[in-house]
Each structure stands twice: as structure tokens, then as C-alpha cells.
C-alpha positions in Angstrom: -11.9 45.1 -0.1 -13.1 42.3 2.1 -10.5 40.4 4.0 -10.0 36.8 2.9 -11.0 34.2 5.4 -8.3 31.7 6.4 -8.1 28.5 8.4 -5.3 26.2 9.7 -5.5 22.5 8.8 -3.4 19.7 10.2 -1.6 17.8 7.6 -1.7 14.5 9.5 -5.3 14.2 10.7 -7.1 17.0 8.7 -8.4 18.9 11.8 -8.9 22.6 11.2 -8.5 25.5 13.6 -9.3 29.2 13.6 -5.7 30.2 14.5 -2.3 28.7 14.3 -0.9 26.6 17.2 2.2 24.5 17.6 0.5 21.2 18.3 -2.6 19.6 16.9 -5.1 19.0 19.7 -6.6 15.9 18.0 -3.7 13.8 16.9 -0.9 15.4 19.0 1.5 16.1 16.1 3.7 19.1 16.2 4.2 21.8 13.5 1.7 20.2 11.1 -0.8 23.1 10.8 -0.8 24.9 7.5 -2.8 28.0 6.5 -5.4 27.6 3.8 -7.5 30.3 2.2 -11.3 29.9 2.4 -13.6 31.0 -0.4 -15.5 34.2 0.1 -19.3 34.3 0.8 -19.9 35.6 -2.7 -18.0 32.8 -4.4 -19.6 30.2 -2.1 -23.1 31.3 -3.0 -22.3 31.0 -6.7 -20.9 27.5 -6.2 -23.9 26.4 -4.2 -26.2 27.1 -7.2 -25.0 23.8 -8.8 -25.5 22.0 -5.5 -22.8 19.4 -5.9 -20.3 17.7 -3.5 -17.4 15.4 -3.7 -19.6 12.5 -4.7 -21.1 14.5 -7.7 -24.6 15.8 -8.0 -26.7 15.7 -4.8 -29.9 13.6 -4.9 -33.0 13.7 -2.8 -33.5 11.2 0.0 -34.7 7.7 -1.1 -35.5 4.4 0.5 -32.7 1.9 0.2 -35.0 -0.5 -1.7 -35.5 2.2 -4.4 -31.9 2.7 -5.1 -30.4 0.9 -8.2 -27.7 -1.4 -7.0 -26.9 -3.0 -10.3 -23.2 -3.9 -10.3 -21.0 -1.4 -12.1 -18.9 -3.1 -14.8 -15.2 -2.7 -14.0 -12.6 -1.8 -16.6 -9.6 -4.1 -16.6 -6.3 -2.3 -17.1 -4.6 -5.3 -18.8 -2.2 -5.7 -15.8 -3.4 -8.5 -13.5 -1.4 -7.3 -10.5 -2.7 -3.7 -10.9 -6.3 -5.0 -11.2 -5.8 -7.2 -8.0 -4.8 -4.1 -5.9 -7.7 -2.1 -7.3 -10.2 -4.8 -6.5 -10.8 -6.2 -10.0 -10.3 -3.2 -12.2 -11.1 0.5 -12.6 -14.6 1.7 -11.6 -16.2 4.5 -13.7 -16.6 7.7 -11.7 -13.9 6.7 -9.1 -10.9 8.8 -8.0 -7.7 6.9 -7.4 -4.6 8.3 -5.7 -1.2 6.6 -6.6 1.7 7.5 -4.4 5.3 6.5 -4.2 8.9 7.5 -3.8 10.7 9.4 -6.6 11.8 6.9 -9.2 9.6 4.1 -8.0 7.8 3.9 -11.4 4.5 5.7 -10.9 4.5 7.5 -14.2 5.8 4.3 -16.0 3.0 2.2 -14.5 0.3 4.7 -15.4 1.7 5.2 -18.9 1.7 1.5 -19.6 -1.9 1.1 -18.3 -3.1 4.2 -20.2 -1.6 3.2 -23.6 -3.2 -0.2 -23.3 -6.6 1.2 -22.3 -6.6 4.0 -24.9 -7.1 1.4 -27.7 -10.7 0.8 -26.6 -11.6 3.9 -24.6 -10.7 7.6 -24.9 -8.0 8.5 -22.4 -6.3 11.8 -21.6 -2.9 12.0 -19.8 -2.2 15.4 -18.2 1.4 16.0 -17.3 2.6 18.9 -15.1 6.2 17.7 -14.3 7.5 16.2 -17.5 7.4 17.6 -21.0 5.3 15.7 -23.7 8.6 14.9 -25.4 9.9 13.1 -22.4 6.8 11.0 -22.0 6.7 10.2 -25.8 10.3 9.1 -25.6 9.5 6.8 -22.6 6.6 5.3 -24.5 8.8 4.6 -27.5 11.5 3.1 -25.3 8.9 0.8 -23.7 7.5 -0.2 -27.1 4.0 1.0 -26.2 1.2 1.9 -28.7 1.3 5.6 -29.4 -1.6 6.2 -31.7 -4.6 6.5 -29.3 -3.5 8.1 -26.1 -4.0 11.9 -25.9 -1.3 13.9 -24.0 -1.5 17.4 -22.6 1.0 19.5 -20.6 -1.1 21.6 -18.2 -1.1 22.6 -14.5 -4.2 24.9 -14.4 -7.2 23.0 -13.1 -9.6 25.3 -15.0 -7.8 24.4 -18.3 -8.0 20.7 -17.4 -11.8 20.9 -16.9 -12.0 22.7 -20.3 -10.1 19.8 -21.9 -12.5 17.3 -20.4 -15.4 19.1 -22.1 -13.5 19.1 -25.4 -12.1 15.6 -25.6 -14.7 13.7 -23.5 -12.3 11.1 -22.1 -13.4 8.1 -20.0 -9.9 8.0 -18.3 -8.0 11.0 -16.9 -4.5 10.9 -15.4 -3.1 13.9 -13.6 0.6 13.7 -12.9 0.9 15.1 -10.3 -1.7 16.7 -8.0 1.0 18.7 -6.2 1.7 20.9 -9.3 -1.9 21.7 -10.2 -3.3 25.0 -9.2 -6.5 27.0 -9.3 -6.7 30.7 -10.4 -9.3 31.3 -7.7 -6.6 30.8 -4.9 -3.6 33.1 -4.4 -1.5 30.5 -2.7 1.4 28.7 -4.4 1.0 25.3 -6.2 1.6 22.4 -3.8 0.2 24.3 -0.8 -2.4 22.7 1.4 -5.2 25.0 0.1 -4.3 24.4 -3.6 -4.0 20.6 -3.3 -7.2 20.4 -1.3 -9.2 22.6 -3.7 -7.8 21.1 -6.9 -8.3 17.5 -5.8 -11.9 18.3 -4.8 -12.6 20.0 -8.1 -11.2 17.1 -10.2 -12.9 14.5 -8.1 -16.3 16.3 -8.4 -15.8 16.5 -12.2 -14.9 12.9 -12.5 -18.0 11.7 -10.6 -20.3 14.0 -12.5 -19.0 12.8 -15.8 -18.5 9.1 -14.9 -14.9 9.0 -15.8 -12.0 7.3 -14.0 -9.6 9.8 -12.3 -6.0 8.8 -11.5 -4.0 11.2 -9.4 -0.3 10.9 -8.8 0.9 12.0 -5.3 4.3 12.8 -3.9 5.6 11.1 -0.8 7.1 13.0 2.2 10.3 12.0 4.1 8.4 9.8 6.5 6.8 7.8 3.6 3.3 9.3 3.8 1.4 10.9 1.0 2.0 14.7 0.8 -0.9 17.1 1.1 -3.7 17.4 3.7 -5.1 14.3 5.2 -8.5 15.3 3.9 -7.2 14.3 0.4 -7.4 10.7 1.4 -11.1 11.2 2.4 -12.0 12.6 -1.0 -10.7 9.8 -3.1 -12.1 6.3 -3.4 -8.9 4.3 -3.6 -5.3 5.0 -2.4 -2.4 2.8 -3.5 1.3 3.1 -2.8 4.1 2.0 -5.0 7.0 1.0 -2.8 10.6 0.4 -3.7 14.1 0.5 -2.3 17.2 1.9 -3.9 18.9 -1.5 -4.4 15.9 -3.6 -5.6 14.4 -4.1 -9.0 11.1 -5.3 -7.6 8.3 -2.9 -6.8 5.4 -3.6 -4.5 2.0 -2.0 -5.1 -0.1 -2.0 -1.9 -3.7 -0.8 -1.4 -4.2 1.5 1.6 -7.8 2.4 1.0 -10.4 1.0 -1.4 -14.1 1.6 -1.4 -14.5 -1.0 -4.2 -12.4 -3.8 -2.9 -10.1 -5.2 -0.1 -7.4 -3.1 1.5 -3.8 -4.2 2.0 -3.8 -6.0 -1.3 -0.3 -6.5 -2.7 0.9 -6.5 -6.3 4.5 -7.4 -7.3 6.2 -5.8 -10.3 9.7 -6.1 -11.7 11.4 -3.1 -13.2 13.0 -4.0 -16.5 14.2 -2.2 -19.6 10.7 -2.8 -21.0 9.0 -1.1 -18.1 7.2 -2.7 -15.2 6.5 -6.4 -15.6 4.1 -8.4 -13.5 5.4 -11.1 -11.2 2.9 -14.0 -11.5 4.4 -16.1 -8.7 5.6 -13.7 -6.0 6.4 -16.4 -3.5 9.1 -17.8 -5.9 11.0 -14.5 -5.7 11.2 -14.4 -1.9 12.1 -18.1 -1.6 15.4 -17.8 -3.5 17.5 -19.3 -0.7 21.2 -20.1 -0.8 22.4 -23.6 -1.5 24.0 -23.9 1.9 21.7 -24.7 4.8 22.3 -22.2 7.6 20.8 -21.6 11.0 18.5 -18.7 11.8 16.4 -19.0 8.6 12.8 -20.3 8.2 10.0 -19.8 5.7 6.6 -18.3 6.9 3.3 -17.8 5.2 1.8 -14.3 5.5 -1.6 -13.2 4.2 -1.6 -10.2 1.9 -5.0 -9.0 1.0 -6.7 -12.0 -0.6 -3.8 -14.3 -1.1 -1.0 -16.1 0.8 2.6 -15.2 0.3 5.6 -17.2 1.3 8.6 -15.2 2.5 11.8 -16.1 4.3 12.6 -14.6 7.7 16.2 -14.6 9.0 17.5 -14.0 12.6 21.0 -13.5 13.9 21.8 -13.8 17.6 25.4 -12.8 18.6 27.3 -11.9 21.7 27.0 -8.2 22.4 30.0 -6.1 23.4 27.7 -3.4 24.7 26.0 -3.1 28.1 22.7 -2.6 26.3 22.3 -5.2 23.6 20.9 -4.1 20.3 17.4 -5.2 19.0 17.1 -4.5 15.3 14.1 -5.5 13.0 13.9 -4.9 9.3 10.5 -5.5 7.8 9.0 -6.2 11.2 7.7 -4.2 14.1 10.5 -3.3 16.5 8.4 -3.3 19.7 6.9 -6.7 18.8 10.4 -8.2 18.6 11.2 -7.0 22.1 7.9 -8.5 23.4 8.6 -11.9 21.7 12.1 -12.0 23.3 10.5 -11.6 26.7 8.0 -14.3 26.0 10.9 -16.6 24.8 12.6 -16.0 28.1 9.5 -16.5 30.3 7.9 -19.4 28.6 10.7 -20.9 26.5 13.4 -20.9 29.1 15.9 -19.2 26.7 17.8 -16.1 27.9 19.1 -13.8 25.2 19.3 -10.7 27.3 23.1 -10.4 26.8 22.9 -11.0 23.0 22.4 -8.8 20.0 19.3 -9.9 18.1 18.8 -9.0 14.4 15.7 -9.9 12.4 15.1 -9.4 8.7 12.4 -10.3 6.2 14.1 -11.3 2.9 13.1 -9.4 -0.2 12.1 -6.1 1.4 8.6 -7.2 2.3 7.1 -5.5 5.3 5.1 -7.9 7.5 2.3 -6.3 9.5 0.4 -9.2 10.8 0.9 -11.3 13.9 1.3 -14.7 12.1 5.0 -14.0 11.9 5.5 -14.5 15.7 6.1 -18.2 15.8 8.4 -18.2 12.8 10.5 -15.4 14.2 10.9 -17.1 17.5 12.0 -20.4 15.9 14.5 -18.5 13.7 15.9 -16.8 16.8 16.3 -20.1 18.6 17.8 -21.7 15.5 20.5 -19.0 15.4 21.1 -19.0 19.1 21.7 -22.8 19.2 23.3 -22.8 15.7 21.0 -25.6 14.6 19.6 -25.2 11.1 15.9 -25.8 10.5 14.7 -28.1 7.7 14.5 -26.4 4.3 11.1 -28.0 3.7 9.6 -26.5 6.9 7.0 -23.7 6.9 5.8 -22.0 10.1 3.0 -19.5 11.0 1.1 -18.6 14.1 0.6 -15.9 16.7 2.3 -16.1 20.1 0.4 -14.7 23.1 1.9 -13.2 26.3 1.1 -16.4 28.2 3.1 -18.5 25.7 0.0 -19.9 23.9 0.0 -20.3 20.1 -3.1 -18.6 18.8 -4.7 -19.4 15.4 -4.5 -17.0 12.5 -7.0 -16.5 9.6 -7.0 -18.6 6.4 -4.9 -21.4 7.8 -6.0 -23.9 5.2 -5.1 -21.6 2.3 -1.7 -20.9 3.8 -1.0 -24.6 4.0 -2.2 -25.2 0.5 0.1 -22.5 -0.8 3.1 -24.0 1.0 2.3 -27.4 -0.4 2.3 -26.1 -3.9 5.9 -24.9 -3.5 7.1 -28.3 -2.2 7.1 -27.8 1.5 6.7 -31.2 3.3 6.5 -30.1 7.0 4.6 -27.4 8.8 4.3 -26.1 12.3 0.9 -24.4 12.9 -1.4 -23.4 15.8 -3.7 -26.1 17.0 -6.7 -24.0 16.0 -5.4 -24.1 12.4 -4.9 -27.9 12.3 -6.6 -29.1 9.1 -8.9 -32.1 9.1 -7.0 -33.4 6.2 -3.4 -32.3 5.6 -2.4 -31.4 2.1 -1.0 -34.3 0.1 2.7 -34.9 0.9 2.8 -32.6 3.9 3.2 -33.4 7.6 1.5 -30.9 9.8 2.5 -30.4 13.5 -0.2 -28.6 15.5 1.1 -26.9 18.7 -0.8 -25.2 21.5 2.1 -23.6 23.4 5.6 -22.2 22.7 7.1 -25.1 24.7 5.5 -27.7 22.4 6.9 -25.9 19.3 10.4 -25.7 20.8 10.2 -29.4 21.8 9.8 -30.6 18.2 13.2 -32.0 17.3 13.9 -31.9 13.6 
């Protein structure tokens, strides 16, 4: 009997090796290599007869001008926030990976979308972790239509493909990819080889048939999607449903999208009737206390294709330790340390003996540099115990030389702030509008010293 060929794949970057080693040479991660079983030459020759890949059937080379580029009609899910993250709706023949922490609401979100879509297109929901009775009870509790959606409990990928040929759906949901297995592989379900092969098989079938494939993925302890990194290269769109234990709001963030913008953000609220869309996310994050306090300011961040107003808070206090603490929640820790050094050098404010805590209200994680100026003003406000005006909004990037650099979409940020009643704004000089929004006074600054000199 011929010996099965194996390889070792890194779960972080997808690099493969002939033998196991403790550290991946490409990404430098330790203990991330997992063994996968490769198909034999005989099975490979049979598979090559169909000549197909992840993108469906292979086609001969053509000139770009000969390729039909007619726009594919998107399928709206009926949930505006979900469609926003997807880039406008579902694309036929696409593979979408939905990840999230346990209990975040992945199955609830897909069940709501599928029950609404099943009324005008055939849909099949394949469950491998919950029984059909559990899903039916959830659909009844959420008052969803039950007459059109087809449900099947199955974990064998060959049986799922047979169901596709029988029911001919246009929408397929697999919950989840970690429990699906193939009979051609001897490894256990959830292993790197099983997840890789089953995802490739389902993606290939979806593209050949022109159906929408929605895969549910688990999340590891560090918050990344479980399975080999190559899984993210197979699919067309990857979205992550984020939540915390003490919040009823869920954020749906796009991480990869071949049909739209990445880093789009959708806001949902978890209620007794399931996930409900939040039409005005800025209003949620601007629920400030009645008492005006120091160390708080509102900033405008850019999420995907829209501005979002969030409140940032800072607390500066005497440190009893020889090494003061620097803690940032929702912000990058290293950037906080860098901004404190800029504040000392170019702002003349020494907080080296103070504990500095920074927090973005509402659990939003800010990844862009437009938060720099707002964070520094909040720190100064807390240190001097001088509250900033409640109608003030701030954004701008701070450079190492103390200069205030412009950020993209400055006019749209100001317009969004004006809609919510903000009357004053501190912005970079490069974002100074030719005509300020009605009822708003805009202060354009070029250096950190100019921003600190403004006396409100």
C-alpha cells in the first residue's frame, strides 16, 4: 500500500514545509505548523479530469476586451447594515466567511437573513452543530417566516454536494466549516487538512453553480479565525461579528471583500427579537453623562465609507509606582506612548510620573491615526482638570515633529458632526473647509502648540 503524502502548513501565514519545525520561517510564529494529508497521485489524476480550481471551471486565455464585464446584480439581504459590510448585497457565485466569538450571534444573523431571502429564492441551511429542532425553535422565537427555508443537519461534504444537486438552491449556509469533513481524508473534523479541503470543495461547487455560499467560522483565543490561513485566500469575503460579554451591541466588520470596500462597519443590537439594525450608530456612542467632566472629547473616525462619531476618554492620575502605567482600550498601546512623548517634546507637558488611561466609549476599536489630536486634548484636559466644551469635535493626525497632518474625508467628517449638533471643531489646516458647515465654527491648526493654545 502506498504511503500517504503529508505536508506541514503554518496556520498563521499558510506556508507549507516538507517536515515539521518549531518556527515558521516566513512569519516567525512558533508552534503553528500542522500536518495535512495530501491526495495521492491516483486521486489527483482523477480530479484533474474536470480541470477546475477554486474559481470554478478553468477557461482559455482571452483578451481583456473580449471578456464580458456586465455588472452582476447583487442580492439584497433585507438588512441594510449587513448589505453595507458586504458591499451592497450578496454576489452570485461568491464565498463568504462569517466569524465571531461564541454567542456573538452568527447563527442568529444568518438565520434572519436566510428566512427573509428564502421567500424569493431557494435557500438551504446546513447545520452541523445544532439540531434542526433548536434552529426551528429559534426561528419561532424570533417570529421569522418558516415556510420557505430548507434545513438539513449534515457534516459530510459529499452529502452536502448531493443535496445541492437535489434541491438546486441559490443560497447555501454551512454552520460551521470546522465540523464538516470529507470521507477521502482520514484526519479528524476540524483539522487543518479537513477544513482546507472541505472549504475548497464547497467554494468550487458554489462558483460552478453560481450560488452564494456562506460559511461560519470559529474564532481562536487570540481573536483570529480558526483554520489554515489559506482559507482566507479561497473565499471572496471575510466578515467578523464582534461583541463583548457586557454589551448588547454587535459590530460587523469586513476584513476582506473582493466586491466592495474593506473595514466597513455595521452596527446591530441584540434584542429578544434577534439582531436589529442600528440606523444611526453615532447616536449610540454619543450617550454622554449630564455632568460635564474633564478628559472627554468627541472625535470623528472613518469606518469604511462613512464617518462615525465616538467619544474618547482619558484619565491622568498620580502614579504610586516607579514605572507609571500606560493603558489603552480600543486604541493602539504603542501609539499612546508615542503621543505622550510628542506631548512632552512639543507641548511642554510632562506626564512621565503620571498613570495615563485611555478608552474609546462603546467598545469601538479605532485603527486610524485621526484619533491622535483628540486623544492628546483629552489627556491635557484630564491633567489640567479643565473640561472641554460638549459641542466640540476633534480629529487629526499628529506627527513626531508636532505637526498636525490632514486625514482623508475631512469635509464629510465635519458634515456628520454638524448633523449631530456640534458647533465647534478643531481640525488640521489641510482639512480646513472653504465653507464651514452651517452653525459650526472650525479652528484649523498646523501644530500641536496651536491646538493647545486654543482657550475654550
